[in-house]
N, C-alpha and C positions, 0 to 999 in steps of 0.2 A: 225779790220776785224767784231775781234766779235763784241763790242762796235758801229759798225757801223749798223750794221746787226740788232741788234733790236732799233737800231730807225729808220730805213726802219719796219721795221716788227711795230711798235706799231704805229710810224706817220705816216706809210703811212694804215694805216688800213685795209690791207692784211686777209683773212677771211682762215684761215688755214684748213684743212679736221681736221673734229672731233676727230682723235688721236695722232693730231700732240700738242703738249707739251707746256707749254709757249715759249717766244723766249730765247734761250740759252740754256736749261734749253733739255737734251739729253731723245730722247724717250723711255728707258728704266728705266726713273723716275716717267712716268705714270706707278701707280697700288694701289692696297686698303690699299696698305701697307706704315710705313713707312720708307728711307731711312737712314741706320745710316752716318752720313758723319763725326761726329767725337764722342767723349765721351761727351753725355751729347746734340749734336745736329743733330735733324734728318731734314726731306726735305719729304713734300709730294706733291702729285697733286692731283687735285682732281675737279671733272665737274661736276657743281650740277643738272646739267639739261641736261641731255642723251640725247648725240648728238652733242650740243651745244656748243666747243672749246670758242665760246667766255664766257663763260660765269666760268672760268675753274678758280682756286686757287692757288695758288702757298703759301704753309703752311709753316714755319718755329717751330721749336717748341725748346726752352730753357729750359736747366736744373740748377736751378741757382746754384745747386752742380759744376757747371764746367765755369760759365759767369754770368758777372754782365754789367750793365747797365747806361747808361750815358745819360741825356738831353745836347744836346747842341744851344745853341743860339745865332747867330749876327742878331742883331736889324738891319734892314733896310737893313742888306746884304747879300742877297740871293744867292745862291751857285746851281749847277746844282750836281747833280749823282758824274759824275769825279770831281768835284772841293771838293764835299764833304770827298771824298776819300782820295782826296791829303790831305785834311787836315785831318782826322783819322786815323792817321799810326797806327799799327794792328789793328784793329776792327776788326772782324768775319762777322757782316753786323750793316748795319741801314734803319730805314723807315723815312721815311714824319712824323713831331709830329703833332704838333695844325693849329688849323685853323687859316688866320693872314689875318693882316689890307691889303689894298691896295698900305702900306708906306713898306709892311714889318714886321708891330711889332703884332706879336704871341698876340693871342686871346685865354681868360681864364689864369689861371695859368700853369707858367714850374720852374720849380727849376733845377738849376744846378750848380750841387758839392759846394751845399748848398746858390746859392745868387736867389734871392728869382725875377722874372721877371708875370708883369700880375697881372689879376686880377681874384681868381678863382671860379670856376660857380660855384652855390649853387642851386641851382634847376631844373641842366638841366643835359646829360653826364654824362662820366665818369673820373676816373684818377686813371694815373696806378703811383705807387708812392715807392721807393726804402725810408725803414724806417728800422732805428737798420742794415741793409744789405740783407734788406729778403725784393722782391721785391711784390706788393698789388698790387690787384685793386679793388676799389669799384665803387659803384654806389653814385653820387654827392646830391641825397638827403636824403641819407641816411648818420646817425653819419660814421665821415673818421676818421679809428684808430687812434688811442691814438701813439702820438711821432710828429718830426719835419722828414720828406721826406728831404735826403740830394737827392732823384732828383725824378724828376717829370714830366708828359705832359697831356696835356689833351685835350677831345672831345668830341664831339655829334653825335647821337642817343645812348643810353648804346641798347648794337644789340641784349644782352643778360644776364639775371637777376633772380641770383639762380639757376640755369638749365637750364632758361624757355625763352619764347620768348617775348623782353622786347618791339621793338619795333612795337605796333597795328597804327599804325594811318594810314587811310586814306589818308591822304593829295597827293596830284599827285606828282609825282616822276617819274625820269631817271633813264634805266639801264645805267649805267657808272663807270669807274673806282675806288675800294676799297679801302682804308688803315686799316687796324684792330687791335689794339692789343686785345690780349685776357690772361687765365690764367686756368686750371684744378684741377681738385682734388687733384693730384699731384702737386699742387703748380708751375709747368714750362709754361713759359711764352710762349705764343704763336704768330706769327706777320704773317696776312695774307693780299697777295695783288692780286687785277684780273691786269693780267697781260696785257688782251687785251680788249674787252667793258667790260667786267663787269656786276653786279645787281642792282637791286632799293633797298634803305635799308628796304623796308617794309624785298623782299624775300632772304635777303644775313636776316635776322634777325629769318626769319623762318627756315631759312636752319639750320642755325649754331648749335640752338641744339635738331635740330634730325638726325645731325649727327651721328658719332662718338669721334667725334674729344674727349667730355669730356670736354665741357667747362664750368664753373662755374657763373664768370661774365665775358665779352666783350665789346665790346667799336666804334666808329667809328671817326676813327681820320680825317685827311682832303685826301679829295681823287681827284678825277677829274685828272683835269689838275697839282696836286702838286704831285701822287704817284709817289711813289719810293722808290726801296729798292736796298742794295747791298749786296753779302755775297759772301765771301772769305770764301769756305774751302780746308782743304790738301789736293790737289791731285787734285786739279778742277782746272779747267777753271774761273777766276772771272766773275762771276753774276754780273752786272748791266742794269738796269731796268729805262732807264729815265725818268725822267721828264716831263710835256710837257712842263713847268713853272720852276724856279729857287726854292727854298723856302727858310724861314730864319733857321729852326727849323729843330732836326730832333734827335732818340732817336737810341744811337749808345749802340752794344751788344759790349764785350772784353772778350776774357779767361781770367779768374782769372789766377793770377801769371805771368800777361803780362803787 
């Protein structure tokens, strides 16, 4: 029933009241603070535009001391959120990752358990990489950190760089669902989705560094019809945010020791 409700809310474009949380998230989750769901895992709901529930951000924050990250890619074999959940046994969460072609081949670089796919962006966007067991996010236009990635995903544009707004283009854009990955000054990894309508890239890039999320670097992953999220927190119902389109690549998060 929960899965059906989520599909109806997201796919049916039902506009909730301003106080209504993201589909499937309890109303008590809306606050100015973080909810601790498990050691090293926190959740928060933010409305960047006061009175506009359609702009809500669902934010998850992971402490790498408690969680590990793994890119997973199925070339030419896209899956929906439920199929990915069945495939990724034990995952605490996952989001959609790289952009991809109509043939469901990823664009940019993706590294899954050391196996390298695609061609790296060198002049735009950002990279999330696990280097020597530690997650890092950096802009592709700058020198990459030393080391060989164990896991990596890429996207564009950069939204936050060195704590500042990174996307200032005046190119025409529209509000749509977004998927974002960022990292704060404590090294925590922040996953962000817009479950309902979303924001323009310019507005999102302006909002994130001005917020109290403390992001140092963040970039845009594939959004629109590709935005999806799964969350499994102890003592809570599993949360499914379905994408309109199946996707061939995700970034999964696992509790350490699992």
